[in-house]
MITISE-984217 format. One record per residue (C-alpha): residue number from 1; residue in one letter; x, y, z. Coordinates in Angstrom, 2 decimals, m for minus. Each point is the difference from the previous one (the first is absolute). Last residue first. Layout:
# MITISE-984217
ATOM   num   residu        xx        yy        zz
ATOM   NUM        a         X         Y         Z
...
***
This chain:
# MITISE-984217
ATOM   num   residu        xx        yy        zz
ATOM   338        x     m4.47     32.02    m15.10
ATOM   337        x     m1.48     m3.08      1.89
ATOM   336        x     m0.56     m3.11     m1.83
ATOM   335        x     m3.23     m1.70     m1.69
ATOM   334        x      1.03     m3.47     m1.00
ATOM   333        x     m3.54     m1.50     m0.16
ATOM   332        x     m0.04     m2.87     m1.95
ATOM   331        x     m3.05      0.62     m2.63
ATOM   330        x     m2.77     m1.93     m0.09
ATOM   329        x     m2.53      1.57     m2.19
ATOM   328        x     m3.89      0.61      0.11
ATOM   327        x     m0.20      3.87     m1.39
ATOM   326        x      0.35      1.12      3.45
ATOM   325        x      3.28     m1.88      1.45
ATOM   324        x      0.24     m3.29      2.21
ATOM   323        x      3.20      0.88      1.02
ATOM   322        x      3.23     m2.83      0.42
ATOM   321        x      1.80     m0.28      3.16
ATOM   320        x      3.07     m1.83     m0.63
ATOM   319        x      2.35      2.85      1.39
ATOM   318        x     m0.43      3.18      0.64
ATOM   317        x      2.62      1.40      2.31
ATOM   316        x      0.51      3.74      1.89
ATOM   315        x     m3.83      1.62     m1.19
ATOM   314        x     m0.72      2.90      1.12
ATOM   313        x     m2.92      1.14      2.60
ATOM   312        x      2.51     m0.31      3.66
ATOM   311        x      2.44     m2.42     m1.22
ATOM   310        x     m1.40     m2.79     m2.15
ATOM   309        x      0.39     m4.08     m0.71
ATOM   308        x     m1.61     m1.77     m2.45
ATOM   307        x      0.63     m4.03      0.25
ATOM   306        x     m0.26     m3.05     m2.13
ATOM   305        x      0.87     m3.57      0.47
ATOM   304        x     m3.33     m1.53      0.00
ATOM   303        x     m2.63      2.11     m2.29
ATOM   302        x     m1.13      3.46      1.45
ATOM   301        x     m2.06      1.91     m2.09
ATOM   300        x     m0.75      3.50      0.14
ATOM   299        x     m3.14      2.23     m0.67
ATOM   298        x      1.69      3.53      0.36
ATOM   297        x     m2.82      2.29      1.67
ATOM   296        x     m1.52      2.34     m2.13
ATOM   295        x     m2.06     m1.65     m1.25
ATOM   294        x     m1.52     m3.12      2.44
ATOM   293        x     m2.46     m0.53     m2.91
ATOM   292        x      1.39      0.57     m3.38
ATOM   291        x      3.15     m2.25      0.87
ATOM   290        x     m2.42     m2.78      1.54
ATOM   289        x     m2.60      0.21     m3.38
ATOM   288        x      3.24      0.29     m1.95
ATOM   287        x      1.74     m3.54      1.25
ATOM   286        x     m4.01     m1.31     m0.36
ATOM   285        x     m0.22      0.79     m3.26
ATOM   284        x      3.42     m0.92     m1.29
ATOM   283        x     m0.68     m3.42      1.61
ATOM   282        x      3.88     m1.30     m0.39
ATOM   281        x      0.86      0.77      3.63
ATOM   280        x     m2.57     m2.27      1.59
ATOM   279        x      1.29     m0.17      3.27
ATOM   278        x      0.03     m2.10      2.96
ATOM   277        x      2.33     m2.08     m0.20
ATOM   276        x      2.67      1.74     m1.65
ATOM   275        x     m1.20      3.15      0.76
ATOM   274        x      1.16     m0.77      3.55
ATOM   273        x     m0.65      2.97      2.16
ATOM   272        x     m1.75      2.81     m1.04
ATOM   271        x      0.64      3.94      0.96
ATOM   270        x     m1.67      3.02     m0.80
ATOM   269        x      2.05      2.54      0.59
ATOM   268        x     m0.23      4.14      0.90
ATOM   267        x      1.78     m0.45      3.30
ATOM   266        x      1.80     m2.64      1.89
ATOM   265        x      0.03      0.67      3.80
ATOM   264        x     m4.21      0.08     m0.61
ATOM   263        x     m1.23     m2.22      2.86
ATOM   262        x     m2.51     m1.81     m2.30
ATOM   261        x     m3.59      1.32     m1.32
ATOM   260        x     m2.55     m2.67     m0.21
ATOM   259        x     m0.88     m2.79     m1.78
ATOM   258        x      0.48      1.84     m3.40
ATOM   257        x     m1.93     m3.10     m2.45
ATOM   256        x      1.27     m1.46     m3.25
ATOM   255        x     m2.99     m1.76     m1.22
ATOM   254        x      0.59     m4.04      0.00
ATOM   253        x      1.72     m1.79     m3.01
ATOM   252        x     m0.99     m4.03      0.38
ATOM   251        x     m1.89     m2.12      1.22
ATOM   250        x      3.10     m2.05      0.98
ATOM   249        x      1.96      3.42      0.94
ATOM   248        x      1.99      1.26     m2.27
ATOM   247        x     m0.68      4.05     m0.92
ATOM   246        x      0.59      0.74      4.07
ATOM   245        x     m0.02      3.63      1.38
ATOM   244        x     m0.36      1.68      2.81
ATOM   243        x      1.11      3.47      0.10
ATOM   242        x      1.57      1.71      3.75
ATOM   241        x     m0.16      3.79     m0.61
ATOM   240        x      2.77      2.60      1.25
ATOM   239        x      2.81     m3.22     m0.23
ATOM   238        x      1.60     m1.11      3.25
ATOM   237        x     m2.75     m3.47      0.08
ATOM   236        x      0.62     m1.29     m3.95
ATOM   235        x      3.80      0.37      0.82
ATOM   234        x     m0.53     m2.40      3.43
ATOM   233        x     m2.74     m2.29     m2.00
ATOM   232        x      2.88     m0.05     m2.47
ATOM   231        x      3.45      1.06      1.10
ATOM   230        x      1.50      2.79      2.19
ATOM   229        x      2.91      1.93      0.68
ATOM   228        x     m0.66      3.28      2.41
ATOM   227        x      3.15      2.22      0.74
ATOM   226        x      0.02      1.50      3.52
ATOM   225        x     m0.43      3.98      0.45
ATOM   224        x     m2.47     m0.33      2.60
ATOM   223        x     m3.44     m2.26     m0.40
ATOM   222        x     m1.82     m0.24      2.74
ATOM   221        x     m2.22      2.21     m2.08
ATOM   220        x     m0.73     m2.92     m2.91
ATOM   219        x      0.00     m3.07      3.08
ATOM   218        x     m2.89      1.98      1.39
ATOM   217        x     m0.58     m2.65      2.41
ATOM   216        x     m3.39     m0.94     m1.38
ATOM   215        x      0.70      0.90     m3.73
ATOM   214        x      3.09     m2.09      0.12
ATOM   213        x     m2.65     m2.88      1.59
ATOM   212        x     m2.70      0.63     m3.11
ATOM   211        x      2.01      0.43     m2.51
ATOM   210        x      1.88     m3.86      0.69
ATOM   209        x     m3.41     m1.76      0.52
ATOM   208        x     m1.39      1.58     m3.03
ATOM   207        x      3.39     m0.92     m2.10
ATOM   206        x      0.04     m3.75      1.18
ATOM   205        x      3.45     m1.11     m0.62
ATOM   204        x      2.70      2.39     m1.13
ATOM   203        x      3.39      1.08      2.34
ATOM   202        x      0.76      3.34      0.66
ATOM   201        x      3.64      0.57      0.95
ATOM   200        x      0.97      3.37      2.46
ATOM   199        x      3.49      2.05     m0.36
ATOM   198        x      2.36      1.38      2.57
ATOM   197        x     m1.66     m1.44      2.75
ATOM   196        x      0.70      1.68      3.57
ATOM   195        x     m2.49      1.89     m0.11
ATOM   194        x     m2.50     m2.18     m1.73
ATOM   193        x      0.59     m2.01      3.46
ATOM   192        x     m1.36      2.67      1.84
ATOM   191        x     m2.83      1.04     m2.06
ATOM   190        x     m1.03     m3.34      0.22
ATOM   189        x     m0.07     m0.20      3.69
ATOM   188        x     m1.73      3.63      0.38
ATOM   187        x     m2.58     m1.34     m2.63
ATOM   186        x     m0.61     m2.42      2.37
ATOM   185        x     m0.45      2.08      2.68
ATOM   184        x     m2.21      1.99     m1.17
ATOM   183        x     m2.35     m2.68     m1.59
ATOM   182        x     m1.42     m0.70      3.57
ATOM   181        x      1.16      3.61      0.97
ATOM   180        x     m2.62      0.98     m2.12
ATOM   179        x      1.24      3.10     m1.98
ATOM   178        x      0.43     m1.76     m3.13
ATOM   177        x     m3.39     m1.68     m0.34
ATOM   176        x     m2.52      3.36      0.52
ATOM   175        x     m2.85     m2.05      0.32
ATOM   174        x     m2.92      1.93     m1.18
ATOM   173        x      2.40      2.38     m2.88
ATOM   172        x      1.93     m3.04     m1.01
ATOM   171        x     m2.78     m2.12     m0.39
ATOM   170        x     m1.96      3.12     m2.04
ATOM   169        x      3.13      0.51     m2.11
ATOM   168        x      0.46     m3.48     m0.78
ATOM   167        x     m3.57     m0.45     m1.65
ATOM   166        x      0.33      3.37     m1.65
ATOM   165        x      3.39     m1.36     m1.65
ATOM   164        x     m1.68     m3.19     m0.95
ATOM   163        x     m2.87      2.65     m1.56
ATOM   162        x      2.42      1.91     m2.00
ATOM   161        x      2.33     m3.15     m1.16
ATOM   160        x     m4.16     m1.33     m1.35
ATOM   159        x     m0.33      3.42     m1.49
ATOM   158        x      2.78      0.52     m1.89
ATOM   157        x     m0.18     m3.21     m1.05
ATOM   156        x     m3.76      0.34     m1.10
ATOM   155        x      1.47      3.25     m2.11
ATOM   154        x      2.94     m1.93     m1.66
ATOM   153        x     m2.07     m2.56     m1.50
ATOM   152        x     m3.08      3.03     m1.26
ATOM   151        x      3.43      1.88     m1.33
ATOM   150        x      0.93     m3.33     m1.91
ATOM   149        x     m3.57     m0.64     m1.79
ATOM   148        x     m0.47      3.62     m0.76
ATOM   147        x      3.55     m0.46     m1.93
ATOM   146        x     m1.19     m2.62     m1.69
ATOM   145        x     m3.31      1.87     m0.92
ATOM   144        x      2.21      3.31     m1.38
ATOM   143        x      2.41     m2.72     m2.29
ATOM   142        x     m3.21     m2.17     m1.02
ATOM   141        x     m1.91      3.76     m1.42
ATOM   140        x      3.48      1.16     m1.39
ATOM   139        x      0.37     m3.63     m1.97
ATOM   138        x     m2.86     m0.08     m1.23
ATOM   137        x     m2.45     m3.04      1.70
ATOM   136        x      0.61     m4.21     m0.23
ATOM   135        x     m0.12     m0.57      3.59
ATOM   134        x      2.83     m2.67      1.35
ATOM   133        x      1.33      2.49      2.56
ATOM   132        x     m2.83      1.93      1.33
ATOM   131        x     m1.03     m4.22      0.87
ATOM   130        x      3.37      0.15      1.98
ATOM   129        x     m1.29      3.29      1.61
ATOM   128        x     m3.10     m1.50      0.99
ATOM   127        x      2.06     m3.02      1.59
ATOM   126        x      1.85      2.20      2.16
ATOM   125        x     m2.32      1.61      0.84
ATOM   124        x     m2.42     m2.60      1.19
ATOM   123        x      2.83     m1.68      2.03
ATOM   122        x      0.91      2.87      1.42
ATOM   121        x     m3.96      0.63      1.45
ATOM   120        x      0.72     m3.52      1.51
ATOM   119        x      3.42      0.38      1.50
ATOM   118        x     m0.95      3.26      1.60
ATOM   117        x     m2.92     m1.37      1.89
ATOM   116        x      2.05     m2.76      1.29
ATOM   115        x      3.09      2.01      1.29
ATOM   114        x     m2.34      2.38      2.04
ATOM   113        x     m1.58     m3.08      1.65
ATOM   112        x      3.70     m0.93      0.55
ATOM   111        x      0.72      3.08      1.58
ATOM   110        x     m2.45      0.14      2.20
ATOM   109        x      0.52     m2.87      1.71
ATOM   108        x      3.59      1.09     m0.05
ATOM   107        x     m1.43      3.12      2.15
ATOM   106        x     m1.93     m2.37      2.00
ATOM   105        x      3.03     m1.95      0.60
ATOM   104        x      2.15      2.94      1.03
ATOM   103        x     m3.16      1.24      2.47
ATOM   102        x      0.20     m3.60      1.92
ATOM   101        x      3.75      0.03      0.34
ATOM   100        x      0.39      3.62      0.79
ATOM    99        x     m2.70     m0.57      2.75
ATOM    98        x      1.54     m3.40      1.30
ATOM    97        x      4.02      1.64      0.64
ATOM    96        x      1.91     m2.82      1.81
ATOM    95        x     m1.11     m2.94     m2.87
ATOM    94        x      0.30      2.48     m3.47
ATOM    93        x      2.96      0.80      1.54
ATOM    92        x      1.91     m2.91      0.60
ATOM    91        x     m1.54     m0.83     m4.05
ATOM    90        x      1.29      2.99     m1.72
ATOM    89        x      3.02      0.00      2.18
ATOM    88        x      0.44     m3.80     m1.28
ATOM    87        x     m1.00      0.78     m4.28
ATOM    86        x      2.42      3.63      0.67
ATOM    85        x      2.86     m2.64      1.22
ATOM    84        x      3.11      3.08     m0.68
ATOM    83        x      2.44     m2.55     m0.11
ATOM    82        x      3.48      0.67      0.25
ATOM    81        x      2.81     m0.59     m2.09
ATOM    80        x      3.94     m0.10     m0.44
ATOM    79        x     m0.11     m4.34     m1.02
ATOM    78        x      1.71      1.40     m3.61
ATOM    77        x     m3.27      0.92     m1.91
ATOM    76        x     m0.31     m3.80     m1.38
ATOM    75        x      0.25     m1.68      3.04
ATOM    74        x     m3.03      2.67      2.10
ATOM    73        x     m1.88     m1.00     m3.24
ATOM    72        x      0.99     m3.72      0.60
ATOM    71        x     m1.16      0.38      3.62
ATOM    70        x     m2.85      1.87     m0.76
ATOM    69        x     m2.83     m2.56      1.37
ATOM    68        x     m1.25      2.82      2.49
ATOM    67        x     m2.95      0.51     m2.25
ATOM    66        x     m1.40     m2.84     m0.30
ATOM    65        x     m2.77      0.73      1.32
ATOM    64        x     m0.96      2.86     m2.41
ATOM    63        x      2.68     m0.50     m2.61
ATOM    62        x     m1.08      4.01     m1.20
ATOM    61        x      1.28      0.37      3.17
ATOM    60        x      3.71     m0.64     m0.99
ATOM    59        x      1.25      4.00      0.61
ATOM    58        x      4.22     m0.07      0.38
ATOM    57        x      2.03      2.97      1.76
ATOM    56        x      3.24     m0.52     m1.21
ATOM    55        x      3.47      0.77      1.80
ATOM    54        x      2.79      1.61     m1.70
ATOM    53        x      1.67      0.72     m3.53
ATOM    52        x     m2.58      1.45     m3.04
ATOM    51        x      2.07      0.79     m3.00
ATOM    50        x     m2.84      0.49     m2.17
ATOM    49        x      1.25     m1.93     m3.13
ATOM    48        x      1.52     m2.43      3.03
ATOM    47        x     m3.55     m0.47      1.71
ATOM    46        x     m1.59     m0.20     m3.86
ATOM    45        x      2.36     m2.65     m0.52
ATOM    44        x     m0.52     m1.81      2.96
ATOM    43        x     m4.08     m0.26     m0.87
ATOM    42        x      0.19     m1.41     m2.99
ATOM    41        x     m0.92     m3.63      1.30
ATOM    40        x     m0.99     m2.41     m2.62
ATOM    39        x     m2.55     m2.69      1.44
ATOM    38        x     m1.83      1.50      2.59
ATOM    37        x      0.74      3.80     m0.60
ATOM    36        x     m2.83      0.76     m2.21
ATOM    35        x      0.96      3.39     m1.76
ATOM    34        x      1.81      2.66      1.63
ATOM    33        x     m1.24      4.22      1.38
ATOM    32        x      2.88      1.96      1.63
ATOM    31        x     m0.17      3.15      1.54
ATOM    30        x      2.41      2.49      1.51
ATOM    29        x      0.63      2.83      2.17
ATOM    28        x     m3.88     m0.93      1.65
ATOM    27        x     m2.27      1.97      1.57
ATOM    26        x      0.03      2.81      2.21
ATOM    25        x     m3.71      1.30      1.06
ATOM    24        x     m0.80      4.00     m0.59
ATOM    23        x     m3.13     m1.08     m1.47
ATOM    22        x      1.17      0.38     m4.20
ATOM    21        x      3.16     m2.09      0.62
ATOM    20        x      2.71      0.77      0.98
ATOM    19        x      4.22     m1.11     m0.82
ATOM    18        x      1.58     m2.69      1.02
ATOM    17        x      4.14      0.07      0.06
ATOM    16        x      1.52     m1.36     m2.48
ATOM    15        x      1.29     m3.49     m1.18
ATOM    14        x      3.30      0.05     m0.49
ATOM    13        x      1.04     m0.42     m3.78
ATOM    12        x      0.76     m3.08     m1.38
ATOM    11        x      3.63     m1.23     m1.29
ATOM    10        x     m0.14     m3.09     m2.81
ATOM     9        x      0.96     m3.57      1.63
ATOM     8        x     m3.14     m0.05      1.32
ATOM     7        x      0.28     m0.81      4.34
ATOM     6        x     m1.14     m3.23      1.19
ATOM     5        x     m1.91      0.80      3.24
ATOM     4        x     m3.34     m2.02     m0.62
ATOM     3        x      1.86     m2.62      0.09
ATOM     2        x     m0.41     m2.38     m3.73
ATOM     1        x     m0.98     m3.81      1.32
***
C-alpha cells in the first residue's frame, strides 16, 4: 500500500492560509475532490500535490454503524489520524437529549415527505421535456418550448431547495441546536481535534447520513484553514447541492434529483462520482439536460483515478475529470488557473 506521505518528484507550493467566506467564517485552505478510492487510490497524489503534512481528521459517518472500521484508511494516511466519530456522537447526543432527538426525527420525516412530492413532480417535468424534444415543429418554436421546459425543471429544483432550507431554518430557530449544551460539548471536542489537524478527509458511504451528521455539528463552521479531501459521497456532501442520480438501475434510469443542500465547501460544482457505473455519458440528451438544468454550476463526473484540487476559488489541478456540457458532449475538464 502506498503511503499518503509519499511526495511527488515535482516540488509543489505550500498550502496558502485560509480565506473567509461570505458570512465571515474561515474556510478550507484547499479542497480536493477525488473519484472512488476503494480500488484505485489517488488520495496520496492529491495530498502530495497540495503539500499537506501533519495529522488528518477523518470523517467516516457515511459508513454509519461501520464508522469505526477505519483501520485501512488510517494506515493509508500514515497512521497520524483522528476519527471525528460524527455518527457515534449523534447517537450519543440523541440518547442524552431526547427533546432534540424527537425534534430532529420529525424534521427528517418532513424532509422525506418533501422529497417524495418533489420527486413526483420532477419525473413529470423531465418526461415532458423528453416528449417536447421529440415533437416536430419549426426550429425556433421548438427551441422556445424546450427552453421553457428546462426552466420549469429549474424552478422546481429551486422550490425544493427552498423548502428544505425552510425546514432546517424552522428547526434551528425552534431548538437552536448549536447553542444547546448537549451539542456544544461535542462541537467543542470536534473543534479541539481539528485545531491539531492539518487536513480533513471525508469518505463516502450513505450521503444523506453524512450530510445530516456534518450539518448537526456544523462541521463546515468548525473547519478553520485545514485542507479538505473528499471522495464519492463525501465529495457530494461538501458541494452546495447534493444531486442523486443513477442511469443504470435494474428498473432503468431514474430522474436525477436534488437531495438537499450540502455543507457548501465546494462552490459552483455538481459532483457525479462513479460515472462508469451510474451514468450513460453516451446519451447526449441526458447529458445536455443535466448541464443546462444545473447551470451555471459546472457538472463534473469523477471516475476512478480522477481528482480536482482547488485553492480558494482557483483550480490548482484536474486529472481525468469529465465535464458534462450544454451541447450534450462530455469533455475532459482541464480548466487551469489564470
